[in-house]
FIMAR-188216 format. One line per field, with one value per residue: residue number from 1; residue in one letter; x, y, z of N, C-alpha, C in turn. Coordinates in nm, 3 decimals, decimal comma. Atoms other than C-alpha are relative to their C-alpha. Layout:
seq	(NUM;...);
type	(A;...);
n_c1	(X;...);
n_c2	(Y;...);
n_c3	(Z;...);
ca_c1	(X;...);
ca_c2	(Y;...);
ca_c3	(Z;...);
c_c1	(X;...);
c_c2	(Y;...);
c_c3	(Z;...);
//
This chain:
seq	(1;2;3;4;5;6;7;8;9;10;11;12;13;14;15;16;17;18;19;20;21;22;23;24;25;26;27;28;29;30;31;32;33;34;35;36;37;38;39;40;41;42;43;44;45;46;47;48;49;50;51;52;53;54;55;56;57;58;59;60;61;62;63;64;65;66;67;68;69;70;71;72;73;74;75;76;77;78;79;80;81;82;83;84;85;86;87;88;89;90;91;92;93;94;95;96;97;98;99;100;101;102;103;104;105;106;107;108;109;110;111;112;113;114;115;116;117;118;119;120;121;122;123;124;125;126;127;128;129;130;131;132;133;134;135;136;137;138;139;140;141;142;143;144;145;146;147;148;149;150;151;152;153;154;155;156;157;158;159;160;161;162;163;164;165;166;167;168;169;170;171;172;173;174;175;176;177;178;179;180;181;182;183;184;185;186;187;188;189;190;191;192;193;194;195);
type	(M;A;V;S;S;G;V;P;L;L;V;S;K;R;S;G;M;L;R;R;I;Q;R;P;N;S;T;C;S;S;I;S;R;L;R;Q;G;G;R;A;S;C;A;S;L;P;G;N;A;G;T;A;D;A;P;I;V;R;L;P;P;E;A;A;I;W;D;D;A;A;M;S;Y;D;L;A;V;W;D;G;E;R;P;I;T;D;E;A;A;A;R;F;F;R;E;R;I;V;P;Q;I;K;E;Y;D;L;R;N;P;V;A;P;T;P;R;I;K;A;Y;V;E;A;L;L;D;R;W;P;D;F;G;V;V;G;D;E;E;V;N;E;D;S;P;W;S;T;S;P;L;M;N;E;A;V;G;W;F;V;Y;F;P;M;R;W;S;M;A;A;E;A;S;A;F;A;A;E;T;A;Q;Q;H;G;L;V;C;Y;D;P;Q;F;E;L;L;R;P);
n_c1	(-0,047;-0,030;-0,118;-0,012;-0,110;-0,113;-0,044;-0,107;0,023;-0,088;0,053;-0,108;0,030;0,015;0,118;0,110;0,041;0,005;-0,005;-0,052;-0,129;-0,027;-0,138;-0,119;0,029;0,029;-0,090;0,017;-0,124;0,036;0,003;0,141;0,087;-0,015;0,040;0,155;0,018;-0,024;0,102;-0,068;0,047;-0,055;0,116;-0,038;-0,005;0,133;0,052;-0,045;0,083;0,118;0,078;0,083;-0,063;-0,100;0,046;-0,072;0,099;-0,050;0,055;-0,066;-0,108;0,035;0,056;-0,094;-0,027;-0,128;-0,016;-0,152;-0,045;0,001;-0,044;-0,134;-0,071;-0,083;-0,114;-0,064;-0,153;-0,068;-0,145;-0,007;-0,023;0,101;0,076;-0,028;0,115;0,107;0,079;-0,068;-0,005;0,138;0,011;-0,093;0,082;0,112;-0,029;-0,100;0,010;0,116;0,040;-0,075;0,063;0,135;-0,034;-0,088;0,060;-0,048;-0,050;-0,132;-0,071;-0,117;-0,086;-0,047;-0,131;-0,083;0,010;0,125;-0,001;-0,088;0,091;0,104;-0,059;-0,007;0,126;0,027;-0,096;0,058;0,141;0,022;0,138;0,094;0,049;0,090;-0,056;0,115;0,117;-0,068;-0,068;-0,137;-0,049;0,124;-0,042;-0,048;0,085;0,038;0,137;-0,008;-0,130;-0,124;-0,027;-0,073;0,096;0,055;-0,113;0,017;-0,104;-0,064;0,073;0,076;0,119;0,038;0,090;-0,034;0,106;0,030;-0,045;-0,154;-0,038;-0,089;-0,140;-0,051;-0,022;-0,117;-0,105;0,005;-0,043;-0,153;-0,072;-0,002;-0,094;-0,134;-0,025;0,001;0,125;0,099;0,104;0,110;0,126;0,126;0,103;-0,023;-0,065;-0,117;-0,135;-0,046;0,004);
n_c2	(-0,026;-0,145;-0,010;-0,141;-0,054;-0,030;0,122;0,061;0,145;0,080;0,114;0,091;0,045;0,144;0,047;-0,095;-0,049;-0,139;-0,027;-0,130;0,007;-0,140;-0,041;0,063;0,032;0,141;0,088;0,131;0,043;0,118;0,128;0,012;0,024;0,139;0,087;0,018;0,083;-0,069;-0,106;-0,143;-0,080;0,034;0,025;-0,023;-0,144;-0,048;-0,065;0,061;0,103;0,057;-0,093;-0,076;-0,103;0,042;0,139;0,065;0,028;0,068;-0,042;0,075;-0,064;-0,094;-0,116;-0,074;-0,157;-0,017;-0,115;0,004;-0,075;0,084;0,139;0,044;0,089;0,077;0,078;0,087;0,012;0,091;0,043;0,136;0,021;-0,063;0,106;0,008;-0,049;-0,084;0,095;0,045;-0,117;-0,012;0,117;-0,030;-0,112;0,063;0,108;-0,030;-0,139;-0,024;0,065;-0,090;-0,120;0,022;0,044;-0,100;-0,073;-0,135;-0,029;0,057;-0,027;0,068;-0,089;0,035;0,045;-0,106;-0,030;-0,060;-0,132;-0,097;-0,018;-0,097;-0,143;-0,063;-0,065;-0,129;-0,098;-0,058;-0,042;0,032;0,033;-0,109;-0,016;-0,112;-0,086;-0,095;0,027;-0,010;0,117;-0,022;0,106;0,039;0,048;0,135;0,099;0,101;-0,006;0,038;-0,062;-0,002;0,101;0,119;0,095;0,094;0,103;0,107;0,091;0,003;-0,067;-0,122;-0,006;-0,149;-0,073;-0,142;-0,077;0,038;-0,106;0,004;0,141;0,017;-0,051;0,068;0,150;0,016;-0,033;0,112;0,128;-0,029;-0,007;0,134;0,069;-0,055;0,065;0,140;0,046;0,035;-0,090;0,068;-0,074;0,085;-0,039;0,063;0,124;-0,019;-0,035;-0,119;-0,042);
n_c3	(-0,137;-0,008;-0,073;-0,027;0,071;-0,076;-0,068;0,074;0,018;0,064;0,073;0,045;0,135;0,001;-0,071;0,013;-0,126;-0,029;-0,134;-0,028;-0,065;-0,058;0,005;-0,072;-0,134;-0,013;-0,062;0,057;0,078;0,093;-0,074;-0,051;0,104;0,040;-0,106;0,006;0,123;0,128;0,027;0,007;-0,106;-0,134;-0,086;-0,132;-0,030;-0,003;0,126;0,124;0,062;-0,066;-0,059;0,076;0,054;0,080;0,050;0,122;0,099;0,114;0,145;0,109;0,047;0,115;-0,067;-0,088;-0,005;-0,033;-0,050;-0,008;-0,124;-0,118;0,035;-0,032;0,084;-0,097;0,051;-0,093;0,034;-0,094;-0,001;0,031;0,132;0,090;0,071;0,141;0,084;-0,066;-0,071;-0,120;-0,087;-0,053;-0,080;-0,103;-0,070;-0,063;-0,084;-0,103;-0,062;-0,041;-0,135;-0,104;-0,010;-0,076;-0,133;-0,056;-0,118;-0,010;-0,134;-0,017;0,129;0,034;0,058;0,141;0,017;0,044;0,134;0,004;-0,074;0,100;0,129;-0,043;-0,027;0,121;0,062;-0,082;0,048;0,119;-0,028;-0,153;-0,045;-0,017;-0,133;-0,019;-0,113;-0,028;0,104;0,131;0,060;0,043;0,103;0,068;0,120;-0,015;0,059;-0,099;-0,050;-0,143;-0,077;0,068;0,100;-0,061;-0,070;0,097;0,013;-0,088;0,020;0,130;0,109;-0,023;0,081;-0,034;0,098;0,052;0,060;0,127;0,091;0,010;0,009;0,121;-0,036;-0,128;0,013;0,083;-0,083;-0,102;0,071;0,025;-0,129;-0,051;0,083;-0,053;-0,127;0,017;-0,050;0,111;0,005;0,043;0,019;-0,027;0,081;0,138;-0,013;0,073;-0,071;0,035;0,137);
ca_c1	(5,449;5,478;5,826;5,880;6,121;6,351;6,410;6,748;6,696;6,892;6,788;7,008;7,026;7,066;6,789;6,565;6,562;6,474;6,586;6,651;6,999;7,143;7,483;7,685;7,500;7,428;7,617;7,505;7,824;7,837;7,920;7,587;7,414;7,560;7,493;7,124;7,143;7,270;6,974;7,063;6,962;7,062;6,770;6,975;6,963;6,656;6,445;6,570;6,444;6,107;5,980;5,723;5,971;6,223;6,046;6,213;6,032;6,114;6,088;6,131;6,469;6,297;6,123;6,435;6,461;6,789;6,890;7,267;7,307;7,216;7,338;7,630;7,880;8,069;8,401;8,559;8,944;9,134;9,474;9,524;9,575;9,399;9,122;9,178;8,825;8,548;8,345;8,593;8,620;8,232;8,240;8,533;8,325;8,013;8,167;8,452;8,374;8,006;7,969;8,241;8,056;7,723;7,894;8,096;8,033;8,061;8,114;8,427;8,609;8,890;9,182;9,293;9,604;9,898;9,856;9,473;9,533;9,810;9,560;9,280;9,526;9,614;9,257;9,222;9,540;9,366;9,012;8,982;8,682;8,379;8,241;8,020;8,163;7,873;7,609;7,862;7,987;8,357;8,543;8,205;8,398;8,497;8,364;8,320;7,964;8,070;8,313;8,547;8,649;8,886;8,589;8,505;8,835;8,807;9,123;9,243;8,973;8,780;8,427;8,331;8,072;8,131;7,884;7,741;7,817;8,191;8,201;8,386;8,678;8,699;8,665;8,927;9,151;9,061;9,131;9,467;9,570;9,466;9,689;9,978;9,943;9,931;9,566;9,265;8,997;8,640;8,315;8,014;7,764;7,888;8,066;8,396;8,761;8,913;9,130);
ca_c2	(14,035;14,409;14,499;14,840;15,062;15,136;14,781;14,631;14,276;13,997;13,735;13,439;13,356;12,987;12,932;13,236;13,319;13,661;13,810;14,148;14,239;14,533;14,683;14,811;14,739;14,371;14,124;13,844;13,669;13,419;13,150;13,229;13,215;12,880;12,738;12,784;12,529;12,757;12,988;13,353;13,469;13,463;13,292;13,340;13,720;13,910;14,045;13,805;13,489;13,372;13,693;13,936;14,212;13,999;13,712;13,456;13,411;13,150;13,256;13,052;13,147;13,316;13,557;13,678;14,043;14,183;14,458;14,528;14,760;14,476;14,171;13,967;13,752;13,480;13,319;13,026;13,022;12,735;12,604;12,271;12,101;12,260;12,025;11,910;12,002;12,250;11,936;11,815;12,158;12,172;11,824;11,938;12,256;12,064;11,771;11,945;12,321;12,336;12,072;12,267;12,577;12,433;12,285;12,598;12,737;13,118;13,127;12,929;13,066;12,884;13,095;13,114;12,935;13,164;13,147;13,221;13,505;13,649;13,622;13,805;14,090;14,121;14,177;14,429;14,600;14,668;14,728;14,781;14,669;14,892;15,024;15,286;15,568;15,753;15,785;15,775;15,486;15,461;15,284;15,277;15,192;14,857;14,563;14,343;14,263;14,165;14,324;14,244;14,035;13,823;13,677;13,494;13,297;12,955;12,758;12,648;12,828;13,156;13,184;13,560;13,779;14,091;14,352;14,249;14,584;14,541;14,168;14,171;14,383;14,248;13,878;13,917;14,075;13,806;13,515;13,673;13,725;13,366;13,230;13,450;13,301;12,948;12,908;12,763;12,998;12,868;13,029;12,860;13,051;12,919;12,622;12,729;12,733;13,082;13,200);
ca_c3	(5,737;5,850;5,971;6,155;5,964;6,256;6,361;6,276;6,110;6,003;5,738;5,682;5,320;5,390;5,645;5,575;5,945;6,055;6,369;6,530;6,622;6,823;6,745;6,940;7,259;7,195;7,404;7,183;7,039;6,748;7,008;7,178;6,847;6,765;7,106;7,034;6,754;6,486;6,525;6,455;6,793;7,166;7,355;7,675;7,659;7,775;7,485;7,240;7,072;7,159;7,294;7,177;7,122;6,930;6,753;6,527;6,210;5,949;5,591;5,280;5,119;4,814;5,068;5,227;5,325;5,309;5,532;5,468;5,771;6,015;5,836;5,963;5,796;6,001;5,954;6,137;6,170;6,331;6,403;6,230;5,907;5,613;5,475;5,112;4,991;5,081;5,174;5,419;5,566;5,615;5,770;6,003;6,103;6,179;6,354;6,552;6,602;6,619;6,905;7,098;7,049;7,177;7,477;7,559;7,905;7,886;8,266;8,223;7,923;7,743;7,662;7,290;7,190;7,119;6,742;6,766;7,005;6,763;6,472;6,664;6,769;6,407;6,302;6,590;6,467;6,144;6,293;6,676;6,859;6,856;7,177;7,338;7,568;7,729;7,448;7,168;6,959;6,913;6,639;6,446;6,130;6,279;6,076;6,390;6,492;6,847;7,106;7,229;6,931;7,147;7,341;7,024;7,046;7,209;7,245;6,897;6,694;6,662;6,518;6,474;6,299;6,087;5,955;5,626;5,471;5,541;5,482;5,142;5,266;5,626;5,522;5,257;5,509;5,772;5,524;5,417;5,768;5,871;5,582;5,701;6,045;5,912;6,007;5,819;5,728;5,666;5,540;5,700;5,489;5,163;5,303;5,142;5,248;5,223;5,037);
c_c1	(0,055;0,124;0,017;0,127;0,127;0,067;0,105;-0,046;0,104;-0,074;0,108;-0,048;-0,030;-0,125;-0,117;-0,042;0,018;0,009;0,037;0,134;0,019;0,158;0,005;-0,037;-0,026;0,123;-0,011;0,119;-0,054;0,009;-0,135;-0,095;0,006;-0,048;-0,156;-0,040;0,014;-0,109;0,069;-0,068;0,060;-0,115;0,043;-0,015;-0,152;-0,041;0,044;-0,101;-0,117;-0,086;-0,076;0,083;0,126;-0,036;0,091;-0,101;0,080;-0,065;0,054;0,112;-0,044;-0,074;0,094;-0,002;0,140;0,016;0,156;0,058;-0,007;0,039;0,130;0,049;0,099;0,114;0,053;0,152;0,053;0,145;-0,001;0,027;-0,109;-0,066;0,026;-0,114;-0,082;-0,094;0,059;0,008;-0,132;-0,021;0,087;-0,076;-0,112;0,032;0,096;-0,029;-0,139;-0,053;0,068;-0,065;-0,130;0,020;0,074;-0,075;0,058;0,050;0,139;0,076;0,130;0,086;0,050;0,138;0,084;-0,023;-0,145;0,001;0,071;-0,093;-0,111;0,055;0,040;-0,110;-0,038;0,110;-0,054;-0,134;-0,018;-0,144;-0,088;-0,045;-0,089;0,063;-0,120;-0,120;0,055;0,074;0,143;0,039;-0,113;0,039;0,053;-0,101;-0,057;-0,139;-0,006;0,127;-0,005;0,019;0,074;-0,092;-0,046;0,093;-0,022;0,106;0,066;-0,082;-0,063;-0,107;-0,050;-0,078;0,058;-0,129;-0,002;0,056;0,146;0,066;0,102;0,140;0,056;0,029;0,123;0,125;0,029;0,059;0,147;0,082;0,007;0,115;0,137;0,043;-0,005;-0,133;-0,097;-0,115;-0,131;-0,125;-0,114;-0,124;-0,007;0,072;0,131;0,126;0,035;0,147;0,013);
c_c2	(0,145;-0,005;0,166;0,050;0,019;-0,117;-0,074;-0,150;-0,060;-0,119;-0,071;-0,054;-0,162;-0,056;0,079;0,043;0,143;0,030;0,165;-0,008;0,149;0,011;0,145;-0,053;-0,140;-0,075;-0,135;-0,029;-0,109;-0,124;-0,019;-0,042;-0,152;-0,098;-0,027;-0,079;0,058;0,098;0,140;0,091;-0,044;-0,019;0,024;0,139;0,044;0,079;-0,057;-0,115;-0,052;0,109;0,099;0,113;-0,040;-0,136;-0,054;-0,046;-0,077;0,033;-0,106;0,095;0,105;0,127;0,078;0,156;0,041;0,146;0,022;0,063;-0,103;-0,136;-0,027;-0,117;-0,074;-0,071;-0,096;-0,024;-0,099;-0,034;-0,145;-0,021;0,045;-0,116;0,001;0,064;0,081;-0,103;-0,050;0,099;0,018;-0,122;0,024;0,108;-0,056;-0,103;0,054;0,142;0,019;-0,070;0,066;0,119;-0,014;-0,039;0,093;0,070;0,135;0,047;-0,052;-0,005;-0,068;0,100;-0,034;-0,044;0,123;0,047;0,060;0,141;0,101;0,041;0,112;0,135;0,046;0,067;0,118;0,099;0,079;0,074;-0,017;-0,030;0,135;0,017;0,124;0,066;0,111;-0,035;-0,012;-0,124;0,041;-0,108;-0,056;-0,056;-0,148;-0,094;-0,107;0,021;-0,039;0,068;-0,040;-0,114;-0,124;-0,092;-0,106;-0,123;-0,102;-0,116;0,009;0,066;0,138;0,001;0,143;0,049;0,136;0,052;-0,036;0,109;0,017;-0,139;-0,025;0,044;-0,070;-0,149;-0,040;0,013;-0,127;-0,124;0,016;-0,020;-0,158;-0,087;0,047;-0,060;-0,156;-0,070;-0,036;0,093;-0,060;0,095;-0,089;0,023;-0,063;-0,126;-0,008;0,032;0,141;0,025;-0,121);
c_c3	(0,001;0,086;0,018;-0,060;0,084;0,068;-0,076;-0,026;-0,074;-0,066;-0,035;-0,128;0,000;0,058;-0,009;0,136;0,012;0,138;0,008;0,060;0,053;-0,012;0,042;0,143;0,025;0,072;-0,051;-0,093;-0,089;0,076;0,056;-0,103;-0,031;0,101;0,006;-0,130;-0,140;-0,027;0,007;0,108;0,125;0,095;0,153;0,043;0,014;-0,128;-0,119;-0,041;0,076;0,068;-0,087;-0,068;-0,089;-0,055;-0,108;-0,087;-0,108;-0,132;-0,094;-0,059;-0,111;0,055;0,085;-0,033;0,032;0,060;0,035;0,128;0,119;-0,027;0,064;-0,086;0,098;-0,063;0,112;-0,043;0,104;-0,024;-0,035;-0,151;-0,096;-0,079;-0,149;-0,084;0,098;0,079;0,124;0,104;0,084;0,098;0,135;0,089;0,090;0,107;0,124;0,070;0,044;0,127;0,107;0,038;0,100;0,134;0,080;0,116;0,008;0,134;0,019;-0,132;-0,023;-0,068;-0,140;-0,002;-0,042;-0,147;-0,033;0,046;-0,091;-0,132;0,045;0,021;-0,133;-0,069;0,073;-0,035;-0,111;0,037;0,139;0,022;0,006;0,143;0,017;0,122;0,016;-0,091;-0,137;-0,038;-0,041;-0,088;-0,082;-0,132;0,009;-0,065;0,089;0,054;0,151;0,052;0,127;-0,082;0,066;0,078;-0,086;-0,009;0,110;-0,018;-0,141;-0,114;0,053;-0,105;0,029;-0,119;-0,044;-0,059;-0,142;-0,097;-0,013;-0,025;-0,105;0,046;0,120;-0,018;-0,080;0,084;0,105;-0,052;-0,036;0,120;0,058;-0,085;0,048;0,128;0,000;0,052;-0,110;0,019;-0,071;0,001;0,027;-0,082;-0,128;0,006;-0,094;0,082;-0,067;0,027;-0,096);
//
């Protein structure tokens, strides 16, 4: 398969899915991606999944192509009792969070609870949202793959992406901050509780 060198790509290690992403101008949120059945794309946005300019291609995991500059890493953080095992956390995520994301109506947003809002604000205190002013990207050292990050918060949970190249530092900070706020932090890629 030929891939143009200037095209940002994402390949999911778990599913072997390849997709184009756009940062910072993309309005594709992690919620939109999960609403599409966990596909790493936003079919509802023009020029995305299923179109000639942004095809979705399934690859076997061993054929995964990694482009660290375009990869994203997601975390789920919620307000509630911490599951005892990673398996219990994975089940909770699949049964409680994923269905809510799939049914979420972006036209009728649900405000985050005070604890989730305070958590996201703490993340933004460390790394502000990225943005574009004129033709120039601002806060380009932000690890968040979506902006505004607060839009990823839905009631009692937040499910958010970060740039792969900053995932180690940002996810460690996000997990530690979740613990400080008495929240549960879960890594859906590796199906592990953090920290």
